[in-house]
MIBA-225388 format. One record per residue: x, y, z of N, C-alpha, C, O in turn. Coordinates in nm, 3 decimals. Each point is the difference from the previous one (the first is absolute). Layout:
REM residues N
rec n_u X | n_v Y | n_w Z | ca_u X | ca_v Y | ca_w Z | c_u X | c_v Y | c_w Z | o_u X | o_v Y | o_w Z;
...
END
This chain:
REM residues 76
rec n_u 1.985 | n_v 0.326 | n_w 3.621 | ca_u 0.158 | ca_v 0.031 | ca_w -0.094 | c_u -0.015 | c_v 0.051 | c_w -0.123 | o_u -0.096 | o_v -0.031 | o_w -0.072;
rec n_u 0.195 | n_v 0.120 | n_w 0.034 | ca_u -0.012 | ca_v 0.035 | ca_w -0.104 | c_u 0.019 | c_v -0.135 | c_w -0.132 | o_u 0.092 | o_v -0.077 | o_w 0.028;
rec n_u -0.173 | n_v 0.039 | n_w -0.174 | ca_u 0.042 | ca_v -0.046 | ca_w -0.079 | c_u 0.143 | c_v -0.011 | c_w -0.077 | o_u 0.046 | o_v -0.089 | o_w -0.072;
rec n_u 0.004 | n_v 0.208 | n_w 0.114 | ca_u 0.148 | ca_v 0.029 | ca_w -0.081 | c_u 0.057 | c_v -0.075 | c_w 0.106 | o_u 0.056 | o_v -0.097 | o_w -0.051;
rec n_u -0.043 | n_v 0.095 | n_w 0.171 | ca_u 0.096 | ca_v -0.034 | ca_w 0.090 | c_u 0.054 | c_v -0.115 | c_w -0.035 | o_u -0.057 | o_v -0.106 | o_w -0.028;
rec n_u 0.240 | n_v 0.150 | n_w 0.032 | ca_u 0.076 | ca_v -0.135 | ca_w -0.043 | c_u 0.107 | c_v -0.047 | c_w 0.070 | o_u 0.083 | o_v 0.089 | o_w 0.018;
rec n_u -0.066 | n_v -0.151 | n_w 0.009 | ca_u 0.151 | ca_v -0.075 | ca_w 0.118 | c_u 0.055 | c_v -0.110 | c_w -0.043 | o_u -0.077 | o_v -0.076 | o_w -0.059;
rec n_u 0.162 | n_v 0.051 | n_w 0.067 | ca_u 0.048 | ca_v -0.207 | ca_w -0.018 | c_u -0.080 | c_v -0.063 | c_w 0.122 | o_u 0.036 | o_v -0.114 | o_w 0.025;
rec n_u -0.121 | n_v 0.156 | n_w 0.044 | ca_u -0.060 | ca_v -0.096 | ca_w 0.080 | c_u -0.154 | c_v 0.009 | c_w -0.045 | o_u -0.080 | o_v -0.087 | o_w 0.036;
rec n_u 0.039 | n_v 0.203 | n_w -0.120 | ca_u -0.105 | ca_v -0.032 | ca_w -0.050 | c_u 0.006 | c_v 0.011 | c_w -0.182 | o_u 0.037 | o_v 0.103 | o_w -0.056;
rec n_u -0.069 | n_v -0.191 | n_w 0.003 | ca_u -0.009 | ca_v 0.009 | ca_w -0.161 | c_u -0.119 | c_v 0.080 | c_w -0.066 | o_u -0.118 | o_v -0.019 | o_w 0.031;
rec n_u 0.163 | n_v 0.116 | n_w -0.131 | ca_u -0.099 | ca_v 0.118 | ca_w -0.062 | c_u -0.126 | c_v -0.106 | c_w 0.008 | o_u -0.005 | o_v -0.118 | o_w 0.035;
rec n_u -0.078 | n_v 0.196 | n_w -0.075 | ca_u -0.151 | ca_v -0.033 | ca_w -0.020 | c_u -0.051 | c_v 0.001 | c_w -0.137 | o_u -0.032 | o_v 0.104 | o_w -0.057;
rec n_u 0.026 | n_v -0.213 | n_w 0.007 | ca_u -0.014 | ca_v -0.011 | ca_w -0.152 | c_u -0.080 | c_v -0.119 | c_w 0.003 | o_u 0.053 | o_v -0.102 | o_w 0.042;
rec n_u -0.187 | n_v 0.100 | n_w -0.084 | ca_u -0.086 | ca_v -0.103 | ca_w -0.047 | c_u -0.076 | c_v -0.053 | c_w -0.113 | o_u -0.116 | o_v -0.039 | o_w -0.001;
rec n_u 0.211 | n_v 0.047 | n_w -0.104 | ca_u -0.045 | ca_v -0.046 | ca_w -0.130 | c_u 0.155 | c_v 0.038 | c_w -0.080 | o_u 0.083 | o_v 0.091 | o_w 0.000;
rec n_u -0.104 | n_v -0.209 | n_w -0.056 | ca_u 0.130 | ca_v -0.049 | ca_w -0.121 | c_u 0.088 | c_v 0.139 | c_w -0.058 | o_u 0.120 | o_v 0.028 | o_w 0.008;
rec n_u -0.248 | n_v 0.052 | n_w -0.075 | ca_u 0.043 | ca_v 0.101 | ca_w -0.091 | c_u 0.082 | c_v 0.087 | c_w 0.116 | o_u 0.123 | o_v 0.009 | o_w -0.003;
rec n_u -0.210 | n_v 0.057 | n_w 0.112 | ca_u 0.078 | ca_v 0.083 | ca_w 0.117 | c_u 0.141 | c_v -0.046 | c_w 0.050 | o_u 0.069 | o_v 0.083 | o_w 0.060;
rec n_u -0.013 | n_v -0.241 | n_w -0.087 | ca_u 0.122 | ca_v -0.032 | ca_w 0.034 | c_u 0.078 | c_v 0.042 | c_w -0.093 | o_u 0.093 | o_v 0.080 | o_w 0.016;
rec n_u -0.138 | n_v -0.151 | n_w -0.157 | ca_u 0.048 | ca_v 0.071 | ca_w -0.089 | c_u 0.056 | c_v 0.169 | c_w -0.037 | o_u 0.102 | o_v 0.032 | o_w -0.061;
rec n_u -0.164 | n_v 0.021 | n_w 0.099 | ca_u -0.012 | ca_v 0.159 | ca_w -0.005 | c_u 0.082 | c_v 0.023 | c_w 0.098 | o_u 0.098 | o_v 0.067 | o_w -0.033;
rec n_u -0.103 | n_v -0.101 | n_w 0.147 | ca_u 0.149 | ca_v -0.028 | ca_w 0.112 | c_u 0.151 | c_v -0.011 | c_w -0.019 | o_u 0.107 | o_v 0.037 | o_w 0.049;
rec n_u -0.162 | n_v -0.112 | n_w -0.152 | ca_u 0.181 | ca_v -0.044 | ca_w -0.060 | c_u 0.008 | c_v -0.142 | c_w 0.046 | o_u 0.118 | o_v -0.028 | o_w 0.018;
rec n_u -0.210 | n_v -0.089 | n_w 0.012 | ca_u -0.001 | ca_v -0.131 | ca_w 0.040 | c_u -0.025 | c_v -0.044 | c_w -0.173 | o_u -0.112 | o_v -0.015 | o_w -0.047;
rec n_u 0.199 | n_v 0.005 | n_w -0.007 | ca_u 0.001 | ca_v -0.053 | ca_w -0.157 | c_u 0.056 | c_v -0.150 | c_w -0.017 | o_u -0.035 | o_v -0.086 | o_w -0.079;
rec n_u 0.121 | n_v 0.084 | n_w 0.164 | ca_u 0.063 | ca_v -0.151 | ca_w -0.026 | c_u -0.088 | c_v -0.124 | c_w 0.073 | o_u -0.039 | o_v -0.011 | o_w 0.117;
rec n_u 0.021 | n_v -0.091 | n_w -0.253 | ca_u -0.109 | ca_v -0.097 | ca_w 0.075 | c_u 0.097 | c_v -0.144 | c_w 0.051 | o_u 0.077 | o_v -0.067 | o_w -0.069;
rec n_u -0.109 | n_v 0.053 | n_w 0.190 | ca_u 0.059 | ca_v -0.110 | ca_w 0.047 | c_u -0.075 | c_v -0.105 | c_w 0.037 | o_u -0.117 | o_v 0.026 | o_w 0.029;
rec n_u 0.164 | n_v -0.169 | n_w -0.020 | ca_u -0.055 | ca_v -0.103 | ca_w 0.092 | c_u 0.133 | c_v -0.011 | c_w 0.107 | o_u 0.118 | o_v -0.014 | o_w -0.032;
rec n_u -0.173 | n_v 0.025 | n_w 0.161 | ca_u 0.076 | ca_v -0.048 | ca_w 0.112 | c_u -0.073 | c_v -0.088 | c_w 0.058 | o_u -0.121 | o_v 0.015 | o_w 0.017;
rec n_u 0.212 | n_v -0.158 | n_w 0.035 | ca_u -0.047 | ca_v -0.111 | ca_w 0.059 | c_u 0.096 | c_v -0.052 | c_w 0.076 | o_u 0.114 | o_v -0.019 | o_w -0.041;
rec n_u -0.147 | n_v -0.003 | n_w 0.139 | ca_u 0.021 | ca_v -0.105 | ca_w 0.115 | c_u -0.072 | c_v -0.118 | c_w 0.033 | o_u -0.113 | o_v -0.021 | o_w -0.043;
rec n_u 0.188 | n_v -0.073 | n_w 0.133 | ca_u -0.089 | ca_v -0.118 | ca_w 0.019 | c_u -0.144 | c_v 0.022 | c_w 0.055 | o_u -0.077 | o_v -0.096 | o_w -0.010;
rec n_u 0.028 | n_v 0.217 | n_w 0.070 | ca_u -0.097 | ca_v 0.050 | ca_w 0.059 | c_u -0.107 | c_v 0.103 | c_w -0.123 | o_u -0.123 | o_v -0.001 | o_w -0.008;
rec n_u 0.179 | n_v 0.046 | n_w -0.038 | ca_u -0.081 | ca_v 0.133 | ca_w -0.107 | c_u 0.042 | c_v 0.008 | c_w -0.117 | o_u 0.120 | o_v -0.009 | o_w -0.024;
rec n_u -0.207 | n_v 0.027 | n_w -0.063 | ca_u 0.055 | ca_v 0.040 | ca_w -0.134 | c_u -0.086 | c_v 0.105 | c_w -0.013 | o_u -0.118 | o_v -0.006 | o_w 0.032;
rec n_u 0.202 | n_v 0.156 | n_w -0.104 | ca_u -0.068 | ca_v 0.100 | ca_w -0.005 | c_u 0.053 | c_v 0.053 | c_w -0.144 | o_u 0.105 | o_v -0.023 | o_w -0.061;
rec n_u -0.216 | n_v 0.100 | n_w 0.032 | ca_u 0.006 | ca_v 0.069 | ca_w -0.150 | c_u -0.009 | c_v 0.165 | c_w 0.048 | o_u -0.085 | o_v 0.064 | o_w 0.063;
rec n_u 0.216 | n_v -0.028 | n_w -0.128 | ca_u 0.010 | ca_v 0.144 | ca_w 0.043 | c_u 0.049 | c_v 0.079 | c_w -0.065 | o_u 0.074 | o_v -0.041 | o_w -0.089;
rec n_u -0.094 | n_v 0.182 | n_w 0.105 | ca_u 0.066 | ca_v 0.131 | ca_w -0.041 | c_u 0.088 | c_v 0.031 | c_w 0.031 | o_u -0.006 | o_v -0.055 | o_w 0.109;
rec n_u 0.125 | n_v 0.117 | n_w -0.107 | ca_u 0.103 | ca_v 0.042 | ca_w 0.080 | c_u 0.070 | c_v 0.100 | c_w -0.077 | o_u 0.002 | o_v -0.024 | o_w -0.121;
rec n_u 0.058 | n_v 0.135 | n_w 0.159 | ca_u 0.087 | ca_v 0.065 | ca_w -0.059 | c_u 0.072 | c_v -0.001 | c_w -0.106 | o_u -0.093 | o_v -0.081 | o_w 0.009;
rec n_u 0.162 | n_v 0.083 | n_w -0.105 | ca_u 0.129 | ca_v -0.086 | ca_w -0.079 | c_u 0.147 | c_v 0.017 | c_w 0.060 | o_u 0.096 | o_v -0.068 | o_w -0.036;
rec n_u -0.091 | n_v 0.171 | n_w 0.133 | ca_u 0.111 | ca_v -0.012 | ca_w 0.086 | c_u 0.013 | c_v -0.077 | c_w 0.154 | o_u 0.089 | o_v -0.006 | o_w 0.085;
rec n_u -0.188 | n_v -0.034 | n_w -0.094 | ca_u -0.007 | ca_v -0.086 | ca_w 0.160 | c_u 0.128 | c_v -0.075 | c_w 0.011 | o_u 0.063 | o_v -0.057 | o_w -0.089;
rec n_u -0.036 | n_v 0.067 | n_w 0.225 | ca_u 0.072 | ca_v -0.108 | ca_w 0.041 | c_u -0.050 | c_v -0.094 | c_w 0.076 | o_u -0.034 | o_v 0.003 | o_w 0.118;
rec n_u 0.031 | n_v -0.098 | n_w -0.208 | ca_u -0.073 | ca_v -0.114 | ca_w 0.071 | c_u 0.055 | c_v -0.116 | c_w 0.114 | o_u -0.058 | o_v -0.100 | o_w 0.042;
rec n_u 0.160 | n_v 0.140 | n_w -0.017 | ca_u 0.073 | ca_v -0.077 | ca_w 0.096 | c_u -0.066 | c_v 0.045 | c_w 0.193 | o_u -0.026 | o_v -0.065 | o_w 0.101;
rec n_u 0.024 | n_v 0.198 | n_w -0.137 | ca_u -0.078 | ca_v 0.056 | ca_w 0.126 | c_u -0.128 | c_v 0.027 | c_w 0.005 | o_u -0.071 | o_v -0.059 | o_w -0.082;
rec n_u 0.028 | n_v 0.122 | n_w 0.145 | ca_u -0.191 | ca_v 0.041 | ca_w 0.024 | c_u -0.032 | c_v 0.081 | c_w -0.100 | o_u 0.081 | o_v 0.087 | o_w -0.031;
rec n_u -0.186 | n_v -0.096 | n_w -0.030 | ca_u -0.042 | ca_v 0.120 | ca_w -0.135 | c_u -0.156 | c_v -0.032 | c_w 0.034 | o_u -0.068 | o_v -0.087 | o_w 0.055;
rec n_u 0.052 | n_v 0.226 | n_w -0.132 | ca_u -0.177 | ca_v -0.020 | ca_w -0.030 | c_u -0.042 | c_v -0.069 | c_w -0.124 | o_u 0.076 | o_v -0.007 | o_w -0.096;
rec n_u -0.156 | n_v -0.028 | n_w 0.096 | ca_u -0.048 | ca_v -0.067 | ca_w -0.151 | c_u -0.179 | c_v 0.010 | c_w -0.016 | o_u -0.061 | o_v 0.034 | o_w 0.101;
rec n_u 0.017 | n_v -0.050 | n_w -0.170 | ca_u -0.156 | ca_v -0.014 | ca_w -0.045 | c_u -0.046 | c_v -0.108 | c_w -0.073 | o_u -0.005 | o_v -0.031 | o_w -0.119;
rec n_u -0.031 | n_v -0.022 | n_w 0.242 | ca_u -0.075 | ca_v -0.166 | ca_w -0.004 | c_u -0.107 | c_v 0.028 | c_w -0.082 | o_u -0.096 | o_v 0.067 | o_w 0.037;
rec n_u 0.110 | n_v -0.125 | n_w -0.172 | ca_u -0.092 | ca_v -0.017 | ca_w -0.107 | c_u -0.101 | c_v -0.076 | c_w 0.047 | o_u -0.104 | o_v 0.061 | o_w -0.026;
rec n_u 0.080 | n_v -0.161 | n_w 0.081 | ca_u -0.101 | ca_v -0.074 | ca_w 0.020 | c_u -0.077 | c_v 0.071 | c_w 0.105 | o_u -0.118 | o_v 0.033 | o_w -0.015;
rec n_u 0.176 | n_v -0.014 | n_w 0.105 | ca_u -0.101 | ca_v 0.054 | ca_w 0.110 | c_u -0.016 | c_v 0.148 | c_w 0.022 | o_u -0.057 | o_v 0.056 | o_w 0.094;
rec n_u 0.127 | n_v 0.005 | n_w -0.217 | ca_u -0.038 | ca_v 0.159 | ca_w -0.031 | c_u 0.040 | c_v 0.092 | c_w 0.135 | o_u -0.084 | o_v 0.079 | o_w 0.042;
rec n_u 0.231 | n_v -0.093 | n_w 0.034 | ca_u 0.000 | ca_v 0.093 | ca_w 0.099 | c_u 0.171 | c_v -0.042 | c_w -0.001 | o_u 0.069 | o_v -0.091 | o_w -0.047;
rec n_u -0.044 | n_v 0.223 | n_w 0.134 | ca_u 0.168 | ca_v -0.007 | ca_w 0.004 | c_u 0.056 | c_v -0.088 | c_w 0.112 | o_u -0.072 | o_v 0.001 | o_w 0.100;
rec n_u 0.146 | n_v -0.052 | n_w -0.095 | ca_u 0.095 | ca_v -0.079 | ca_w 0.092 | c_u 0.142 | c_v 0.068 | c_w 0.017 | o_u 0.050 | o_v 0.083 | o_w -0.075;
rec n_u 0.016 | n_v -0.147 | n_w 0.214 | ca_u 0.081 | ca_v 0.030 | ca_w 0.017 | c_u 0.112 | c_v -0.121 | c_w 0.025 | o_u 0.023 | o_v -0.044 | o_w 0.112;
rec n_u 0.058 | n_v -0.012 | n_w -0.260 | ca_u 0.038 | ca_v -0.147 | ca_w 0.007 | c_u 0.153 | c_v 0.053 | c_w 0.027 | o_u 0.060 | o_v 0.100 | o_w -0.040;
rec n_u -0.014 | n_v -0.237 | n_w 0.145 | ca_u 0.134 | ca_v -0.078 | ca_w 0.028 | c_u 0.065 | c_v -0.053 | c_w -0.143 | o_u -0.008 | o_v -0.123 | o_w -0.010;
rec n_u 0.059 | n_v 0.177 | n_w -0.081 | ca_u 0.046 | ca_v -0.058 | ca_w -0.108 | c_u 0.097 | c_v -0.108 | c_w 0.039 | o_u 0.044 | o_v -0.074 | o_w -0.088;
rec n_u -0.007 | n_v 0.059 | n_w 0.213 | ca_u 0.113 | ca_v -0.157 | ca_w 0.004 | c_u -0.058 | c_v -0.117 | c_w 0.046 | o_u 0.060 | o_v -0.103 | o_w 0.033;
rec n_u -0.195 | n_v 0.128 | n_w -0.034 | ca_u -0.088 | ca_v -0.102 | ca_w 0.024 | c_u -0.060 | c_v -0.080 | c_w -0.146 | o_u -0.046 | o_v -0.114 | o_w 0.006;
rec n_u 0.053 | n_v 0.177 | n_w -0.109 | ca_u -0.030 | ca_v -0.034 | ca_w -0.127 | c_u 0.109 | c_v -0.038 | c_w -0.066 | o_u 0.116 | o_v 0.032 | o_w 0.025;
rec n_u -0.176 | n_v -0.132 | n_w -0.149 | ca_u 0.047 | ca_v 0.026 | ca_w -0.140 | c_u -0.040 | c_v 0.067 | c_w -0.090 | o_u -0.098 | o_v -0.053 | o_w -0.051;
rec n_u 0.131 | n_v 0.165 | n_w -0.007 | ca_u -0.067 | ca_v 0.096 | ca_w -0.074 | c_u 0.052 | c_v -0.009 | c_w -0.152 | o_u 0.117 | o_v 0.006 | o_w -0.036;
rec n_u -0.235 | n_v -0.022 | n_w -0.048 | ca_u 0.043 | ca_v -0.027 | ca_w -0.145 | c_u -0.089 | c_v 0.140 | c_w -0.083 | o_u -0.080 | o_v 0.078 | o_w 0.052;
rec n_u 0.113 | n_v -0.083 | n_w -0.149 | ca_u -0.088 | ca_v 0.116 | ca_w -0.094 | c_u -0.150 | c_v -0.092 | c_w -0.054 | o_u -0.005 | o_v -0.118 | o_w -0.036;
rec n_u -0.099 | n_v 0.208 | n_w 0.045 | ca_u -0.139 | ca_v -0.068 | ca_w -0.035 | c_u 0.024 | c_v 0.018 | c_w -0.159 | o_u 0.012 | o_v 0.110 | o_w -0.054;
rec n_u -0.007 | n_v -0.238 | n_w -0.015 | ca_u 0.007 | ca_v 0.041 | ca_w -0.143 | c_u -0.130 | c_v -0.026 | c_w -0.101 | o_u 0.005 | o_v 0.034 | o_w -0.118;
END
């Protein structure tokens, strides 16, 4: 599969924080639920109530996140 392939079902291939920032994922947030806490980079205009793409800063991988499952706050 072409590494540049992108669709809502498959997040873009980004495997380093610098690459995520270059791809526009510049807003650092914490997504917390009763099961998981994620340190993410998201695009500044992301709708946090839907499903969105995010870069996981702990695991160095892209995720599709269901925003309604998390309490999301700015990472200060």
